TORFIGU-919238 format. One record per residue (C-alpha): x, y, z; residue number from 1. Coordinates in nm, 3 decimals, padded with zeros to 5 digits. Each point is the difference from the previous one (the first is absolute). Layout:
<lodrens>
@east:X&north:Y&up:Z&resi:NUM;
...
</lodrens>
This chain:
<lodrens>
@east:-03.522&north:01.022&up:-01.712&resi:1;
@east:00.207&north:00.292&up:00.133&resi:2;
@east:00.037&north:00.280&up:-00.274&resi:3;
@east:00.365&north:00.031&up:00.059&resi:4;
@east:00.059&north:-00.352&up:-00.047&resi:5;
@east:-00.200&north:-00.020&up:-00.326&resi:6;
@east:00.198&north:00.306&up:-00.136&resi:7;
@east:00.370&north:-00.051&up:-00.027&resi:8;
@east:00.058&north:00.366&up:-00.037&resi:9;
@east:-00.147&north:00.079&up:00.360&resi:10;
@east:00.269&north:-00.076&up:00.242&resi:11;
@east:-00.113&north:-00.169&up:00.322&resi:12;
@east:00.088&north:00.189&up:00.336&resi:13;
@east:00.208&north:-00.180&up:00.278&resi:14;
@east:-00.022&north:00.136&up:00.351&resi:15;
@east:00.291&north:00.083&up:00.197&resi:16;
@east:-00.064&north:-00.282&up:00.233&resi:17;
@east:-00.007&north:-00.273&up:-00.277&resi:18;
@east:00.306&north:00.144&up:-00.167&resi:19;
@east:00.168&north:-00.021&up:00.345&resi:20;
@east:-00.097&north:-00.366&up:00.035&resi:21;
@east:00.119&north:-00.082&up:-00.361&resi:22;
@east:00.328&north:00.207&up:00.036&resi:23;
@east:00.096&north:-00.162&up:00.340&resi:24;
@east:-00.059&north:-00.346&up:-00.132&resi:25;
@east:00.212&north:00.085&up:-00.320&resi:26;
@east:00.276&north:00.160&up:00.202&resi:27;
@east:00.009&north:-00.264&up:00.296&resi:28;
@east:-00.049&north:-00.305&up:-00.239&resi:29;
@east:00.175&north:00.102&up:-00.327&resi:30;
@east:00.228&north:00.248&up:00.109&resi:31;
@east:-00.126&north:00.265&up:-00.223&resi:32;
@east:-00.053&north:00.358&up:00.137&resi:33;
@east:-00.337&north:00.132&up:-00.089&resi:34;
@east:-00.012&north:00.358&up:00.115&resi:35;
@east:-00.326&north:00.210&up:-00.030&resi:36;
@east:00.158&north:00.170&up:-00.315&resi:37;
@east:-00.063&north:-00.354&up:-00.159&resi:38;
@east:-00.359&north:-00.023&up:00.082&resi:39;
@east:-00.122&north:00.101&up:-00.347&resi:40;
@east:00.213&north:-00.263&up:-00.161&resi:41;
@east:-00.114&north:-00.278&up:00.226&resi:42;
@east:-00.346&north:00.098&up:-00.062&resi:43;
@east:00.056&north:-00.019&up:-00.378&resi:44;
@east:00.158&north:-00.351&up:00.029&resi:45;
@east:-00.235&north:-00.150&up:00.226&resi:46;
@east:-00.307&north:00.148&up:-00.189&resi:47;
@east:00.074&north:-00.252&up:-00.284&resi:48;
@east:-00.022&north:-00.293&up:00.246&resi:49;
@east:-00.327&north:00.139&up:00.145&resi:50;
@east:-00.161&north:00.036&up:-00.349&resi:51;
@east:00.124&north:-00.338&up:-00.095&resi:52;
@east:-00.164&north:-00.155&up:00.314&resi:53;
@east:-00.313&north:00.204&up:-00.027&resi:54;
@east:00.069&north:00.171&up:00.353&resi:55;
@east:-00.127&north:00.333&up:00.066&resi:56;
@east:00.229&north:00.148&up:00.271&resi:57;
@east:00.357&north:-00.017&up:00.119&resi:58;
@east:-00.134&north:-00.105&up:00.340&resi:59;
@east:-00.192&north:-00.285&up:-00.140&resi:60;
@east:00.322&north:-00.089&up:-00.197&resi:61;
@east:00.222&north:00.015&up:00.307&resi:62;
@east:-00.244&north:-00.221&up:00.198&resi:63;
@east:-00.009&north:-00.258&up:-00.289&resi:64;
@east:00.402&north:-00.005&up:-00.055&resi:65;
@east:00.028&north:-00.087&up:00.368&resi:66;
@east:-00.274&north:-00.244&up:00.037&resi:67;
@east:00.097&north:-00.378&up:-00.016&resi:68;
@east:-00.108&north:-00.030&up:-00.360&resi:69;
@east:00.152&north:00.354&up:-00.100&resi:70;
@east:00.342&north:-00.103&up:00.150&resi:71;
@east:-00.006&north:-00.329&up:-00.235&resi:72;
@east:-00.156&north:00.143&up:-00.310&resi:73;
@east:00.075&north:00.385&up:00.005&resi:74;
@east:00.295&north:00.094&up:00.199&resi:75;
@east:00.259&north:-00.097&up:-00.266&resi:76;
@east:-00.194&north:00.228&up:-00.256&resi:77;
@east:00.014&north:00.275&up:00.240&resi:78;
@east:00.367&north:-00.034&up:00.059&resi:79;
@east:00.052&north:-00.025&up:-00.391&resi:80;
@east:-00.173&north:00.327&up:-00.053&resi:81;
@east:00.160&north:00.215&up:00.284&resi:82;
@east:00.357&north:-00.113&up:-00.081&resi:83;
@east:00.221&north:00.195&up:-00.255&resi:84;
@east:00.206&north:-00.212&up:-00.221&resi:85;
@east:00.277&north:00.216&up:-00.133&resi:86;
@east:00.283&north:-00.204&up:-00.198&resi:87;
@east:00.191&north:-00.005&up:-00.295&resi:88;
@east:00.288&north:-00.200&up:-00.158&resi:89;
@east:00.336&north:00.125&up:00.113&resi:90;
@east:-00.175&north:00.281&up:00.203&resi:91;
@east:00.296&north:00.047&up:00.225&resi:92;
@east:00.303&north:-00.094&up:-00.215&resi:93;
@east:00.266&north:00.130&up:00.249&resi:94;
@east:-00.133&north:-00.232&up:00.252&resi:95;
@east:00.068&north:-00.290&up:-00.230&resi:96;
@east:00.337&north:00.118&up:-00.105&resi:97;
@east:00.097&north:00.044&up:00.367&resi:98;
@east:-00.108&north:-00.361&up:00.063&resi:99;
@east:00.209&north:-00.166&up:-00.281&resi:100;
@east:00.296&north:00.220&up:00.014&resi:101;
@east:00.056&north:00.047&up:00.357&resi:102;
@east:-00.227&north:-00.233&up:00.236&resi:103;
@east:00.011&north:-00.327&up:-00.183&resi:104;
@east:00.369&north:00.006&up:-00.086&resi:105;
@east:00.097&north:00.073&up:00.354&resi:106;
@east:-00.230&north:-00.259&up:00.139&resi:107;
@east:00.134&north:-00.275&up:-00.248&resi:108;
@east:00.370&north:00.110&up:00.084&resi:109;
@east:-00.074&north:-00.054&up:00.370&resi:110;
@east:-00.206&north:-00.296&up:-00.046&resi:111;
@east:00.325&north:-00.183&up:-00.162&resi:112;
@east:00.101&north:-00.104&up:00.357&resi:113;
@east:-00.341&north:-00.128&up:00.122&resi:114;
@east:-00.272&north:00.237&up:00.072&resi:115;
@east:-00.060&north:00.361&up:00.023&resi:116;
@east:-00.076&north:00.157&up:00.340&resi:117;
@east:-00.193&north:00.304&up:00.071&resi:118;
@east:00.120&north:00.157&up:00.318&resi:119;
@east:-00.207&north:00.302&up:-00.032&resi:120;
@east:-00.291&north:-00.212&up:00.140&resi:121;
@east:00.039&north:00.056&up:00.360&resi:122;
@east:-00.129&north:-00.238&up:00.277&resi:123;
@east:00.037&north:-00.317&up:-00.165&resi:124;
@east:00.230&north:-00.254&up:00.152&resi:125;
@east:00.066&north:-00.181&up:-00.328&resi:126;
@east:00.012&north:00.287&up:-00.263&resi:127;
@east:-00.218&north:-00.050&up:-00.322&resi:128;
@east:00.184&north:-00.177&up:-00.277&resi:129;
@east:-00.045&north:-00.082&up:-00.347&resi:130;
@east:00.081&north:-00.356&up:-00.081&resi:131;
@east:00.178&north:-00.077&up:-00.333&resi:132;
@east:-00.224&north:00.040&up:-00.301&resi:133;
@east:-00.287&north:00.126&up:00.208&resi:134;
@east:-00.112&north:00.307&up:-00.144&resi:135;
@east:-00.367&north:00.093&up:00.037&resi:136;
@east:-00.143&north:00.346&up:-00.115&resi:137;
@east:-00.342&north:00.118&up:00.132&resi:138;
@east:-00.206&north:00.255&up:-00.191&resi:139;
@east:-00.264&north:00.097&up:00.277&resi:140;
@east:-00.273&north:00.220&up:-00.178&resi:141;
@east:00.094&north:-00.153&up:-00.339&resi:142;
@east:-00.304&north:00.137&up:-00.154&resi:143;
@east:-00.041&north:-00.134&up:-00.357&resi:144;
@east:00.343&north:-00.161&up:-00.009&resi:145;
@east:00.213&north:00.254&up:-00.203&resi:146;
@east:00.239&north:00.026&up:00.312&resi:147;
@east:00.068&north:-00.376&up:00.054&resi:148;
@east:00.024&north:-00.054&up:-00.371&resi:149;
@east:00.240&north:00.271&up:-00.033&resi:150;
@east:00.202&north:-00.149&up:00.284&resi:151;
@east:-00.004&north:-00.336&up:-00.176&resi:152;
@east:00.147&north:00.155&up:-00.311&resi:153;
@east:00.267&north:00.197&up:00.204&resi:154;
@east:00.103&north:-00.304&up:00.197&resi:155;
@east:-00.017&north:-00.240&up:-00.293&resi:156;
@east:00.277&north:00.226&up:-00.164&resi:157;
@east:00.193&north:00.007&up:00.303&resi:158;
@east:-00.019&north:-00.398&up:00.031&resi:159;
@east:00.144&north:-00.006&up:-00.365&resi:160;
@east:00.305&north:00.165&up:00.116&resi:161;
@east:00.005&north:-00.190&up:00.351&resi:162;
@east:-00.078&north:-00.342&up:-00.071&resi:163;
@east:-00.019&north:-00.103&up:00.368&resi:164;
@east:-00.262&north:00.251&up:00.072&resi:165;
@east:-00.363&north:-00.153&up:00.039&resi:166;
@east:-00.296&north:00.174&up:00.133&resi:167;
@east:-00.388&north:00.006&up:00.037&resi:168;
@east:-00.239&north:00.293&up:-00.007&resi:169;
@east:-00.311&north:00.019&up:00.214&resi:170;
@east:-00.280&north:00.253&up:-00.112&resi:171;
@east:-00.279&north:00.075&up:00.235&resi:172;
@east:-00.254&north:00.270&up:00.022&resi:173;
@east:-00.329&north:00.057&up:00.218&resi:174;
@east:-00.210&north:00.028&up:-00.319&resi:175;
@east:-00.098&north:-00.333&up:-00.159&resi:176;
@east:-00.093&north:00.182&up:-00.334&resi:177;
@east:00.335&north:00.123&up:-00.061&resi:178;
@east:00.167&north:-00.324&up:00.104&resi:179;
@east:-00.212&north:-00.183&up:-00.277&resi:180;
@east:00.146&north:00.250&up:-00.258&resi:181;
@east:00.357&north:-00.054&up:00.144&resi:182;
@east:-00.038&north:-00.372&up:-00.036&resi:183;
@east:-00.120&north:00.020&up:-00.363&resi:184;
@east:00.319&north:00.210&up:-00.080&resi:185;
@east:-00.184&north:00.134&up:-00.311&resi:186;
@east:00.066&north:00.395&up:-00.064&resi:187;
@east:-00.114&north:00.232&up:-00.282&resi:188;
@east:00.284&north:00.164&up:-00.210&resi:189;
@east:-00.035&north:00.328&up:00.210&resi:190;
@east:00.089&north:-00.172&up:00.316&resi:191;
@east:00.315&north:-00.171&up:-00.145&resi:192;
@east:00.159&north:00.283&up:-00.172&resi:193;
@east:00.228&north:00.080&up:00.294&resi:194;
@east:00.148&north:-00.349&up:-00.037&resi:195;
@east:00.361&north:00.029&up:-00.140&resi:196;
@east:00.085&north:-00.219&up:-00.295&resi:197;
@east:00.229&north:-00.280&up:00.142&resi:198;
</lodrens>
């Protein structure tokens, strides 16, 4: 067995060529920039996967990830370790305040007559419209779910004051591990401390 692999204190070395391959894939497929300055971070994160799989080099790991078996068995794990999942409840309170104090009341007022049109979208023969009672909010990159759950609390409070307002929330993320946590919706006390008493 590779000495570096058996000793977790010894970092494995990633060649520039393999780093370039990983960083190109990560950027092209995930939209995450991975400049040379993040090579050490990428090595450290992927090294855990190499050790778990008993793989002795980053080249061997790269070849495995992009093999037919690896695409099925390992690609999701690689994505989970390279993504950074930073989120909090009520992380950007000004955004939520702006939504419920300015945007939603304005849309609802305009919706009274039929639908809201967004003329700012150019090139459309029929401008995008929001039919009555059709509000869908999408939390892309929702991580472990704090943002969509915050949005649900804020929108529920708004709906109490505006009974005609109904909504759905869609939370998505490229990381399957964080989505599992989001679906559970179970958080420790430190995570929920920012949630105001309603």
